[in-house]
Each structure stands twice: as structure tokens, then as C-alpha cells.
VOZAMI-515006 format. One record per residue (C-alpha): z, y, x. Coordinates in Angstrom, 2 decimals, decimal comma. Each point is the difference from the previous one (the first is absolute). Layout:
<rs>
+---------+---------+---------+
:      zz :      yy :      xx :
+---------+---------+---------+
:       Z :       Y :       X :
...
+---------+---------+---------+
</rs>
This chain:
<rs>
+---------+---------+---------+
:      zz :      yy :      xx :
+---------+---------+---------+
:  -15,10 :   10,81 :    5,90 :
:   -2,50 :   -2,81 :   -0,56 :
:   -3,27 :    1,33 :   -1,45 :
:    0,31 :   -0,29 :   -3,78 :
:   -3,59 :   -1,18 :   -0,39 :
:    0,45 :   -2,75 :    2,59 :
:    3,18 :   -1,42 :   -1,52 :
:   -0,17 :   -2,74 :   -2,62 :
:    3,46 :    0,79 :   -1,33 :
:    2,21 :    3,00 :   -0,69 :
:    3,03 :   -2,04 :    1,04 :
:    1,06 :   -3,45 :    1,11 :
:    3,45 :   -1,50 :   -0,62 :
:    0,89 :   -1,85 :    3,21 :
:    2,74 :   -2,60 :   -0,47 :
:   -0,85 :   -0,33 :   -3,69 :
:    1,84 :   -3,33 :   -0,32 :
:    3,31 :    1,43 :    1,25 :
:    2,72 :    0,65 :   -2,58 :
:   -0,78 :    3,69 :   -0,41 :
:   -3,72 :   -0,58 :    0,64 :
:   -0,25 :   -2,15 :   -3,12 :
:    1,77 :    2,63 :   -2,13 :
:   -2,26 :    2,69 :    1,46 :
:   -3,16 :   -2,02 :   -0,70 :
:    1,06 :   -0,49 :   -3,62 :
:    0,75 :    3,71 :   -0,36 :
:   -3,42 :    1,00 :    1,35 :
:   -1,77 :   -2,56 :   -2,17 :
:    1,80 :    1,00 :   -3,20 :
:   -0,48 :    3,72 :    0,57 :
:   -3,32 :    0,26 :    1,81 :
:   -1,84 :   -3,27 :   -0,64 :
:   -1,70 :   -2,18 :    2,62 :
:   -3,39 :    1,67 :    0,39 :
:   -0,05 :    3,28 :   -1,89 :
:    0,55 :    3,53 :    1,29 :
:    2,24 :   -1,26 :    2,79 :
:   -1,65 :   -2,55 :    2,31 :
:    2,67 :   -2,14 :    1,63 :
:    0,61 :   -3,41 :    1,54 :
:    2,89 :   -2,25 :    0,98 :
:    0,46 :   -1,28 :    3,54 :
:    2,20 :   -2,43 :    1,93 :
:   -0,10 :   -3,02 :    2,26 :
:   -0,07 :   -2,81 :   -2,59 :
:   -3,09 :   -0,41 :   -2,17 :
:    1,84 :   -2,53 :   -2,16 :
:    2,90 :    2,35 :   -0,74 :
:   -2,33 :    2,93 :   -0,67 :
:   -2,03 :   -2,07 :   -2,47 :
:    3,23 :   -1,18 :   -1,62 :
:    1,05 :    3,63 :   -0,37 :
:   -3,29 :    0,76 :   -1,76 :
:    0,61 :   -2,92 :   -2,33 :
:    3,56 :    1,19 :   -0,71 :
:   -1,26 :    3,50 :   -0,76 :
:   -2,26 :   -1,35 :   -2,73 :
:   -3,63 :    0,24 :   -1,05 :
:   -0,18 :    3,72 :    0,80 :
:    0,35 :   -0,80 :    3,70 :
:   -2,96 :   -2,39 :    0,17 :
:   -2,25 :    2,60 :    1,67 :
:    2,69 :    1,21 :    2,42 :
:   -1,36 :   -0,33 :    3,57 :
:    1,96 :   -1,96 :    2,63 :
:    0,08 :    0,85 :    3,73 :
:    1,50 :   -2,41 :    2,54 :
:    1,94 :    1,46 :    2,93 :
:    3,16 :   -0,86 :    1,89 :
:    2,41 :    2,75 :    1,05 :
:   -0,52 :   -0,93 :    3,67 :
:   -3,80 :   -0,46 :   -0,15 :
:   -1,40 :    3,30 :    1,28 :
:   -3,72 :   -0,83 :   -0,48 :
:    0,64 :   -1,08 :   -3,61 :
:    2,03 :    3,15 :   -0,67 :
:   -2,76 :    2,11 :    1,54 :
:   -2,47 :   -1,64 :   -2,37 :
:    2,35 :    0,66 :   -2,93 :
:    0,31 :    3,69 :    0,92 :
:   -3,76 :    0,28 :    0,20 :
:   -0,17 :   -0,86 :   -3,70 :
:    2,53 :    2,46 :   -1,42 :
:    1,11 :    3,63 :   -0,04 :
:    3,73 :   -0,79 :   -0,38 :
:    2,21 :   -2,96 :    0,89 :
:    3,33 :   -0,57 :   -1,76 :
:    2,17 :   -2,35 :    2,07 :
:    2,92 :   -2,01 :   -1,39 :
:    0,36 :   -2,28 :    3,04 :
:    3,51 :    0,37 :    1,42 :
:    2,25 :    0,08 :    1,85 :
:   -2,46 :    2,50 :    1,43 :
:    1,64 :   -0,01 :    3,43 :
:   -0,96 :   -3,68 :    0,22 :
:   -3,35 :   -0,08 :   -1,82 :
:   -1,28 :    3,54 :   -0,56 :
:   -1,19 :    1,51 :    3,27 :
:   -3,49 :   -1,51 :    0,33 :
:   -1,14 :    1,34 :   -3,37 :
:    1,32 :    3,50 :    0,76 :
:   -1,80 :   -0,11 :    3,35 :
:   -3,30 :   -1,03 :   -1,60 :
:    0,28 :    2,59 :   -2,79 :
:    0,70 :    2,73 :    2,55 :
:   -2,99 :   -1,06 :    2,09 :
:   -2,46 :   -0,41 :   -2,90 :
:    0,97 :    3,11 :   -1,97 :
:    1,28 :   -2,00 :   -2,98 :
:    2,74 :    1,55 :   -2,11 :
:    3,15 :   -2,11 :   -0,32 :
:    3,31 :   -0,12 :   -1,87 :
:    2,90 :   -2,45 :   -0,16 :
:    3,58 :   -0,36 :   -1,19 :
:    1,83 :   -0,38 :    3,30 :
:    3,48 :    1,37 :    0,49 :
:    0,19 :   -1,00 :    3,69 :
:    0,52 :    3,31 :    1,76 :
:   -0,12 :   -1,43 :    3,53 :
:   -3,42 :   -1,55 :   -0,71 :
:   -1,36 :    3,21 :   -1,52 :
:    0,97 :    1,91 :    3,14 :
:   -1,80 :   -2,56 :    2,17 :
:   -3,13 :    0,18 :   -2,14 :
:   -0,05 :    3,80 :    0,22 :
:    0,39 :   -0,10 :    3,78 :
:   -2,70 :   -2,63 :    0,49 :
:   -2,65 :    0,91 :   -2,56 :
:    0,33 :    3,56 :   -1,28 :
:   -2,43 :    1,39 :    2,59 :
:   -2,57 :   -2,61 :   -1,00 :
:    0,54 :    0,68 :   -3,73 :
:   -0,53 :    3,72 :    0,55 :
:   -3,20 :   -0,77 :    1,86 :
:   -1,38 :   -2,43 :   -2,60 :
:    1,21 :    1,85 :   -3,10 :
:    2,25 :   -2,81 :   -1,28 :
:    2,87 :    1,19 :   -2,18 :
:    2,95 :   -2,37 :    0,52 :
:    2,77 :    0,34 :   -2,61 :
:    3,06 :   -2,21 :    0,39 :
:    2,93 :   -0,33 :   -2,43 :
:   -1,86 :    0,04 :   -3,33 :
:    2,51 :   -2,10 :   -1,96 :
:    3,54 :    0,71 :   -1,19 :
:    0,55 :    0,96 :    3,59 :
:   -1,05 :    2,69 :    0,12 :
:   -2,07 :    1,43 :   -2,87 :
:    2,83 :    0,90 :   -2,46 :
:    1,97 :    1,69 :    2,79 :
:   -2,93 :    1,64 :    1,80 :
:   -1,74 :    1,16 :   -3,18 :
:    3,38 :    0,87 :   -1,53 :
:    0,69 :    2,46 :    2,83 :
:   -3,57 :    1,32 :   -0,24 :
:    0,39 :    0,59 :   -3,75 :
:    3,39 :    1,70 :    0,39 :
:   -1,39 :    2,32 :    2,69 :
:   -3,03 :    0,82 :   -2,13 :
:    2,30 :    0,91 :   -2,91 :
:    2,37 :    1,93 :    2,28 :
:   -2,84 :    2,09 :    1,41 :
:   -1,24 :    0,76 :   -3,53 :
:    3,49 :    0,83 :   -1,33 :
:    1,85 :    1,52 :    2,97 :
:   -2,93 :    1,13 :    2,15 :
:    1,14 :   -2,20 :    2,88 :
:    0,65 :   -3,69 :    0,78 :
:    3,39 :   -1,67 :    0,03 :
:    1,19 :   -0,30 :    3,59 :
:    2,58 :   -2,69 :   -0,84 :
:   -0,90 :   -2,94 :   -2,26 :
:    2,09 :   -3,05 :   -0,92 :
:   -1,32 :   -3,01 :   -1,92 :
:    2,43 :   -2,09 :   -2,02 :
:   -0,85 :   -3,32 :   -1,64 :
:    1,61 :    0,35 :   -3,43 :
:   -1,01 :   -3,49 :   -1,10 :
:   -2,42 :   -2,71 :    1,10 :
:   -0,50 :   -3,45 :   -1,50 :
:   -2,14 :   -2,66 :    1,67 :
:    0,10 :   -2,82 :    2,51 :
:   -1,07 :   -0,25 :    3,63 :
:   -2,85 :   -2,22 :    1,13 :
:    0,00 :   -2,25 :    3,03 :
:   -2,58 :    2,23 :    1,70 :
:    2,25 :    3,06 :   -0,19 :
:    3,00 :   -1,95 :    1,28 :
:   -2,08 :   -1,47 :    2,84 :
:   -1,02 :    3,51 :    1,07 :
:    3,62 :    1,17 :   -0,05 :
:    1,12 :   -3,00 :    2,06 :
:   -2,79 :    0,62 :    2,51 :
:    1,05 :    3,64 :    0,47 :
:    3,62 :   -1,12 :    0,58 :
:   -1,19 :   -2,68 :    2,43 :
:   -2,08 :    2,46 :    2,04 :
:    2,78 :    2,59 :    0,03 :
:    2,60 :   -2,57 :    1,04 :
:   -2,04 :   -0,88 :    3,07 :
:   -1,06 :    3,51 :    1,00 :
:    2,51 :    2,87 :    0,64 :
:   -2,91 :    2,46 :    0,26 :
:   -1,16 :   -0,97 :   -3,49 :
:    3,52 :    0,41 :   -1,39 :
:    0,02 :    3,55 :    1,33 :
:   -3,43 :    0,65 :   -1,49 :
:    1,07 :   -1,31 :   -3,41 :
:    2,77 :    2,62 :    0,01 :
:   -2,56 :    2,80 :    0,49 :
:   -1,10 :    1,52 :   -3,34 :
:   -3,11 :    1,45 :    1,70 :
:   -1,13 :   -3,26 :    1,60 :
:   -3,43 :   -0,01 :   -1,68 :
:   -0,57 :    3,77 :    0,09 :
:   -2,37 :    1,63 :    2,50 :
:    1,95 :    0,62 :    3,25 :
:    0,00 :    3,76 :   -0,48 :
:    1,63 :   -0,20 :   -3,46 :
:    3,76 :    0,06 :    0,29 :
:    2,90 :    1,79 :   -1,66 :
:    3,00 :    1,52 :    1,71 :
:    2,03 :   -0,51 :   -3,14 :
:    2,06 :   -3,18 :   -0,15 :
:   -1,43 :   -2,43 :   -2,55 :
:    2,37 :   -1,53 :   -2,59 :
:    0,40 :   -3,75 :    0,25 :
:    2,34 :   -1,87 :   -2,31 :
:    1,74 :   -2,82 :    1,86 :
:    2,85 :   -0,81 :   -2,36 :
:    1,16 :    0,63 :   -3,55 :
:    0,07 :    3,66 :   -1,03 :
:    0,59 :    2,05 :   -3,15 :
:   -2,89 :    2,17 :   -1,25 :
:    1,11 :    3,12 :   -1,90 :
:   -3,53 :    0,70 :   -1,27 :
:    0,08 :   -3,13 :   -2,15 :
:    3,76 :   -0,66 :   -0,14 :
:   -0,59 :   -3,52 :    1,36 :
:    0,75 :   -2,15 :    3,02 :
:   -2,81 :   -0,75 :    2,43 :
:   -0,96 :   -2,86 :    2,31 :
:   -2,82 :   -0,09 :    2,58 :
:   -3,39 :   -0,81 :   -1,54 :
:   -1,70 :   -2,85 :    1,87 :
:   -3,46 :    1,61 :   -0,27 :
:    1,27 :    3,37 :    1,22 :
:   -0,70 :   -0,87 :    3,63 :
:   -3,76 :   -0,03 :   -0,61 :
:   -0,21 :    2,52 :   -2,86 :
:    1,70 :    2,81 :    1,93 :
:   -2,39 :   -0,43 :    2,92 :
:   -3,04 :    0,02 :   -2,27 :
:    1,23 :    3,21 :   -1,69 :
:    0,41 :    1,67 :    3,40 :
:   -3,48 :   -1,10 :    1,10 :
:   -1,41 :    1,38 :   -3,27 :
:    1,67 :    3,32 :    0,76 :
:   -1,46 :    0,00 :    3,51 :
:   -3,52 :   -0,88 :   -1,12 :
:    0,09 :    2,80 :   -2,59 :
:    0,82 :    2,56 :    2,70 :
:    3,76 :   -0,01 :   -0,67 :
:   -0,58 :    0,96 :   -3,64 :
:    3,60 :   -0,98 :   -0,83 :
:    1,34 :    2,12 :    2,86 :
:    0,48 :   -0,61 :    3,71 :
:    3,69 :   -0,73 :   -0,57 :
:   -0,57 :   -2,26 :   -3,03 :
:    2,77 :   -2,56 :   -0,56 :
:   -0,20 :   -3,13 :   -2,13 :
:    1,97 :   -3,13 :   -0,72 :
:    0,30 :   -2,76 :   -2,60 :
:    2,85 :   -1,96 :   -1,59 :
:    0,69 :   -2,15 :   -3,04 :
:    2,49 :    1,02 :   -2,69 :
:    2,61 :   -2,67 :   -0,71 :
:    1,91 :    1,66 :   -2,85 :
:    3,09 :    2,08 :   -0,61 :
:    3,70 :   -0,52 :    0,63 :
:    1,63 :   -2,98 :    1,66 :
:   -2,69 :   -2,44 :   -1,07 :
:   -2,76 :    2,17 :    1,50 :
:    1,97 :    0,42 :    3,21 :
:    0,64 :   -3,74 :    0,40 :
:   -3,64 :   -0,80 :   -0,77 :
:   -1,14 :    2,49 :    2,64 :
:    2,24 :   -1,52 :    2,67 :
:   -1,10 :   -3,48 :   -1,04 :
:   -3,66 :    0,95 :    0,45 :
:    0,73 :    1,50 :    3,42 :
:    1,64 :   -3,26 :    1,07 :
:   -2,78 :   -2,18 :   -1,38 :
:   -2,76 :    2,00 :    1,70 :
:    1,84 :   -0,03 :    3,30 :
:    0,55 :   -3,75 :   -0,19 :
:   -3,67 :   -0,67 :   -0,86 :
:   -1,42 :    2,00 :    2,91 :
:    2,61 :   -1,24 :    2,47 :
:   -0,63 :   -3,63 :   -0,93 :
:   -3,79 :    0,52 :    0,05 :
:    0,08 :    1,54 :    3,47 :
:    1,39 :   -3,02 :    1,85 :
:   -1,48 :   -3,47 :    0,19 :
:    3,11 :   -2,14 :   -0,74 :
:    0,48 :    1,61 :   -3,44 :
:   -3,60 :    0,97 :   -0,82 :
:   -0,86 :   -3,51 :   -1,18 :
:    2,88 :    0,16 :   -2,50 :
:   -1,41 :    3,23 :   -1,47 :
:   -3,48 :   -1,53 :   -0,17 :
:    1,39 :   -3,01 :   -1,90 :
:    1,67 :    2,22 :   -2,62 :
:   -2,70 :    2,57 :   -0,73 :
:   -3,39 :   -0,40 :   -1,78 :
:   -2,83 :   -1,40 :    2,12 :
:   -3,30 :    1,83 :    0,55 :
:   -2,14 :   -0,54 :   -3,09 :
:    3,03 :   -0,05 :   -2,28 :
:    1,11 :    2,85 :   -2,21 :
:    1,03 :    1,15 :   -3,48 :
:   -1,56 :   -1,66 :   -3,04 :
:   -2,57 :    1,85 :   -2,14 :
:    2,70 :    0,50 :   -2,62 :
:    2,39 :    1,51 :    2,57 :
:   -2,77 :    2,25 :    1,28 :
:   -0,67 :    1,18 :   -3,55 :
:    3,67 :    0,72 :   -0,69 :
:    0,56 :    1,84 :    3,29 :
:    0,09 :    3,78 :    0,38 :
:    1,38 :    2,78 :    2,20 :
:    1,21 :    3,59 :   -0,27 :
:    0,19 :    2,17 :    3,12 :
:    1,53 :    3,49 :    0,10 :
:   -0,86 :    2,72 :    2,52 :
:    2,23 :    3,00 :    0,70 :
:   -1,62 :    2,82 :    1,95 :
:    1,54 :    3,22 :    1,27 :
:   -1,81 :    3,05 :    1,37 :
:    1,21 :    2,12 :    2,90 :
:    1,31 :    2,61 :   -2,48 :
:    2,00 :   -2,49 :   -2,06 :
:   -2,34 :   -0,76 :   -2,89 :
:    0,22 :   -3,61 :   -1,27 :
:   -2,52 :   -2,26 :   -1,70 :
:    0,54 :   -3,54 :   -1,26 :
:   -2,97 :   -2,25 :   -0,79 :
:   -0,40 :   -3,66 :   -0,84 :
:   -2,51 :   -2,76 :    0,60 :
:   -0,02 :   -3,09 :   -2,22 :
:   -1,98 :   -3,23 :    0,04 :
:   -0,52 :   -2,50 :   -2,82 :
:    0,05 :   -3,33 :    1,90 :
:    2,17 :   -1,61 :    2,69 :
:   -0,32 :    2,24 :    3,07 :
:   -0,96 :   -2,60 :    2,59 :
:   -2,86 :   -1,77 :   -1,78 :
:   -0,94 :    1,00 :   -3,54 :
:    0,01 :    3,70 :    0,89 :
:   -1,02 :   -0,40 :    3,64 :
:   -3,21 :   -1,83 :   -0,91 :
:   -1,07 :    2,82 :   -2,31 :
:    0,84 :    2,70 :    2,55 :
:   -1,82 :   -1,86 :    2,76 :
:   -3,09 :   -0,49 :   -2,16 :
:   -0,13 :    3,66 :   -1,01 :
:    0,48 :    1,09 :    3,62 :
:   -2,97 :   -2,13 :    1,03 :
:   -2,13 :    1,41 :   -2,82 :
:    1,11 :    3,52 :    0,91 :
:   -1,17 :   -0,63 :    3,57 :
:   -3,32 :   -1,27 :   -1,30 :
:   -0,75 :    2,78 :   -2,47 :
:    2,33 :    3,02 :    0,21 :
:    0,80 :    0,95 :    3,60 :
:   -0,77 :    3,61 :    0,90 :
:   -2,63 :    0,72 :    2,64 :
:    2,57 :    1,66 :    2,28 :
:    1,93 :   -3,28 :    0,33 :
:   -1,67 :   -1,30 :    3,14 :
:    0,54 :   -3,23 :    1,90 :
:    3,52 :   -0,80 :    1,17 :
:    3,33 :   -1,44 :   -1,12 :
:    1,19 :    1,67 :   -3,18 :
:    2,74 :   -0,36 :   -2,60 :
:   -0,52 :   -0,29 :   -3,77 :
:    1,08 :    3,60 :   -0,63 :
:   -1,95 :    1,58 :    2,86 :
:   -3,29 :   -1,83 :   -0,67 :
:    0,00 :   -0,67 :   -3,74 :
:    2,30 :    2,75 :   -1,42 :
:   -0,74 :    1,21 :   -3,54 :
:   -2,81 :   -2,47 :   -0,67 :
:    2,35 :   -2,92 :    0,61 :
:    2,66 :    1,65 :   -2,18 :
:   -2,52 :    0,17 :   -2,85 :
:   -0,95 :   -3,66 :    0,45 :
:    3,62 :   -1,16 :    0,16 :
:    0,90 :    1,77 :   -3,24 :
:   -3,20 :   -0,94 :   -1,83 :
:   -0,26 :   -3,64 :    1,06 :
:    2,99 :   -1,32 :    1,95 :
:    2,95 :    0,64 :   -2,31 :
:    1,67 :    2,70 :    2,12 :
:    1,36 :    3,31 :   -1,26 :
:    0,83 :    3,15 :    1,99 :
:    2,19 :    2,54 :   -1,79 :
:    2,10 :    3,10 :    0,65 :
:    3,54 :   -0,61 :   -1,29 :
:    1,80 :    3,22 :    0,89 :
:   -0,37 :    3,29 :    1,88 :
:    2,76 :    2,41 :    0,89 :
+---------+---------+---------+
</rs>
């Protein structure tokens, strides 16, 4: 990691004028000030937009430093990394704009986190830069937003409680979205469209996206078949119909990488999947099948050029997203069911107090960056980590104390 004494800042928010970057900057300012215990700066390519952001944030932001750097300008990014211990990046789609910064962080030993959910890009970054990150000491932590902190830390919390209660981890874990309220931003949709576009043009990538261990170390595999919900299904644990959860594709892979990086703490044959509850009875069943159809239509249309432009016309554009009022009114409730090898069951829940994609994501991302700056254990060396494997209990404390998340045990039997 960059020498603490040589760095001007504890962290820099790169892409601060993006939709989530602005929310993140306001969160940091309101909770940590501009030049107090946490030394931080905002960065991006447009000086005018960065200064406008400072103006929008109010008088408290007057002393907030500004760093100019474009996502493709390697010398400028190298200069940025020389000034900070941690970089938080909100510049997506990461597969299009994120690689140069990851490369520079890995080479300079600068810790880094982001909110990507682009599994194919994460795998490429690991292949290209993990050796360099291990050499320099840079801790790279992807997926520090709604995908995948609630899922990754939710599994970590359940396993911690299972070990304390049953003396062993749960080998099988299922996450179910009980309820979630909040809108999508244009940046998230753009990332989803880009994944569909890449997969549509590359059969090898389509095969990789079907592999739940695609971002695990090569030696970490399970012989046990992994669950993967493709259509509507009834869940007896919650007496509700299920549909595939759009974020499950990335969250499941992050949970498996967390297991691998913790020495198979959850078990070598650990199984995990995610789905969204759509309700009971006929209405729940019809809603589940409707969601299956809608998701299939979105990804099919996004994968091929003749229909992709139609999708792009209908969805939010990058930089657009839910209003502050909608962010405030949003929330989510996730349930985790874990079963041990001897049949013991534990149910836990994770809740968040803002819309998952932006109001809550900005707080989680900020606390992950601060955790990297101040709380990481000495045995977490350079490399590509996950939130649970690198930040574990310290992040859990921050999320509950500052970010509006709760982690609770609901039932054991």
C-alpha cells in the first residue's frame, strides 16, 4: 500500500460527478467533513463539473480538494494514486472505462474499491493484474455496492452465527429477496446491456458466465452441483413463489470467491444461490413467471444490435437515476436460509434503509473505502479480494453503525 506518510489523502473519490459519485461525496461530507479526521478529495475529468459539485454540496465543501484525471489517462491516474492511500471508483461501465485505474493501482500499491457487478471484467482484471497487486501490496476490492455487500456480508454473518451456534458452517445457503424498493440508474442499466452485448458476441464468455466459480482461484472448485434458478419456482422455506434475481449472477460468484479466499471456511462443497420472492398463491406464481419473461426479453434484446437500440431508448441513460426522495423512501429486506451437513437450519436477515442501488450503495461504498483506509488486518496482503474476505467484521460494524444496514438472526432449528 502507498506509504501513509507520503499520501496527502486517506481516500479519493474518482468519478465524483457521476450519479452515485455525487451521492457518495455528499455522504462523506455530511458524516466525515471535508478536512477533519478523514482526509479525502474528489477527482474526475472535468474541472467545471467538479467545482459545480462542490458548490452543490454547500459551504462545507469549500476546502474539498479537486484532482483532475481522465479514466484513460494513465500518467494522470498515476499522479492521483501517488497522492492517496485508497481510491474509490464510480466510473462505469467498468468493462469500458475501468481497467486503466485498476492497472495503475495494482502497480503503485494503492488500495482500491468500486461498485462493479461485471463478472467478466472482474475475471479479466484478476488474470491481468493480481500478480502485480500481490507484488506491490495493493488490495483491490470489487463489488462494494448493493452487488455484492449485502449478499457477501450476509453469508459471512450467517456463517459466523452458525459456527457460534452449531459449531460448524452452513454448507448450503440460499438468499431470498423478501422486498426491495428503489429505481435503477442509467449506469447500472448500461453495465447490464454491456454484459449482454459481450456475451451475445462471444460463445466462450457465455459459457464462462454460466460458471459459478468463474472468479475463484483455479484450484477452488466443488464437485457438488450448484443450484441455479432459471424459471419460476415455489420455496417451501418461505411459502412463496420465486423468480431469478438479476444480481444473483454476480453475487453468487463473489460469495464463492469469499469462501475460497477464506480457505473454504464455508466448506469445500458449499452451495449458494439467490432469488426474489414474488408472493403466495396464483398472484405470486403469475408475477414470478412475468419476471422470468421480462428478464429474458431484456437480455435477449440487449444482446443483438437490431433490438439493442430499442432497449437503450426505453431505459434510463447514464447519469440518470432515482430522485433524492425516492432514494430516501427506498429499502430492502434479504433473507438467508442456511443448512448444515447434519440438518441444522438457521435463518438470518439483512436490511437496508435506502433504495438499494444508490442511497444504500453510496453508504456501503463509502464505508468500504474507509474500512480499507483504516481497518484492514495486517494479514490481508496485496491481491484481489472480496468485501467479506478482506474487510469482514470491521466492515460489518461500520455498516451497522453508519450505513443503515442491520444483520440479525431470525430463527434457528
